[in-house]
N, C-alpha and C positions, 0 to 999 in steps of 0.2 A: 517639355520634352525633358527637363529636368529631373520632377517627378517618377516620370520614365526609367531613365537611366539608376533611380534610389531603386525603384520597386524590381527591377532586373538583375539588379546587385543585389538584393537581398534573397532573393529567389535561388542566385546562384549558391549560396550558401549552404553549405552539407550540413542536411537534417540535426544530426548528432549538436549542431552550433546553436542549435533552436531549441527554445524551452517549449515541452507539450505536454499538455496535464492530458492523461487519459483515468477513465472512469470506469466501475464496475461493482459486481458482489464478491466479496470474500467469502466463501462458505469454509466454514468449519464443522469439524464432528464434536459431538460432545464428550463429556470428560466427566464418567463416572464417578473415581475417584473424590472430585470435587465440587458433585452434583451443580456439573458446568453444563447445557443442555446446546446441542447442535446449535449452530446461529449463521444466519446471512444478512451480511453489511454491508452497506455500501463504502466503499473506500476509493480511495484518490492517488495516483501513482503521480509522480512529477520527474519530467526530466531535465533538468538544467544541465548544458554541457553534457560531462563524464558523472554529473551528481544524478543522483536518483531518490527521491525521498516519498515514503511512504505514509499514510493518516488514512484511520477511520474513526468515527466513536466507538466507545463504547456506551451500551445501553443496558438496564438494569432488566434482565432477564424477564420479572411478570410484569411493569409497566412501560417496557421501549423506553423510557425517559432518560438521555443522553447523560450519564455520569463519571464520563472523564474518556482519554482519547487515548489510541496508539498511534505512537508515531516515530519514526526514525528514520535514517539514510545510509546510503550506502555510495560505492560507486560502477560505472558504467565502463565494460572494457569486454571490445568486441562483440559487445551485443549482449553479454550477459552480465547480471547483477546481483549482490548479495546485499542483503538488507536486515538491520538489528532495529529492531521497535523495543519501546516502552512504556508503559501505561500503568499508571497509578490511581484509585479512587477508593474512598473512604478506609483506608489502613491498607486495602487490599492492593495486590502487584502480579502485575503480569508482562512478560519479558519472549519475544517472538525470534525466529529468525528463517528469513526468507529467502527462497533466491529464484532468481527467472533470465528471461528473456527480454527483449526486448525490442524492439522495432518500429517502424515510423506509423504501423496501422494496428496494431497491439501490441500491449506487455503481458508474459504471463509470469507466476509466479506459484509455488509451491511450499510450503515448510511445518514448522511446528511454534506453537506458543505455550510455554507451561506457565499458568495462573496459580498464585500463592493466596489464596482465602484462609478465612475463618474456618469455613467448612472440609478446609484440604489445598492438597497442591493434586493440580491433574495437569494432564498434555493435550491438546488438540493439535489433528492436522487440518491442515487448512492449504485452499488453491483458490485461486480465481485469474479470469483472464477478463483486460482491458482496455477498452476503443478509446483513441484519440478524443475529445472535444472540442468540436468547430467553432470558433467566437465569432 
């Protein structure tokens, strides 16, 4: 009976108070000025209360070997969020800014990221839809 009472109390918590992990793919257009190809990479968006965290691996374009990661945090307000990200690898840098909406059944985001590479500077437009992972 005690377990049932605890389970019912947890179920009554608002969804925003629970941690939710969303996974999906971030699709980004090519950035020819920096010799960057279009990409599609698995990414994770995590909601913990009103905090939103974004993370994805950065792959070497030819080998798909993980050479770094892009990560950042933002704040959820009224179902909307903005996340600023950074990534570094081998003397190269990347900065992103994504805006999106987050609900119990999905997270959506769009934004841009700027690469500063030895081959040049380029901007990519990106978007993705992420679904909650069930434990």
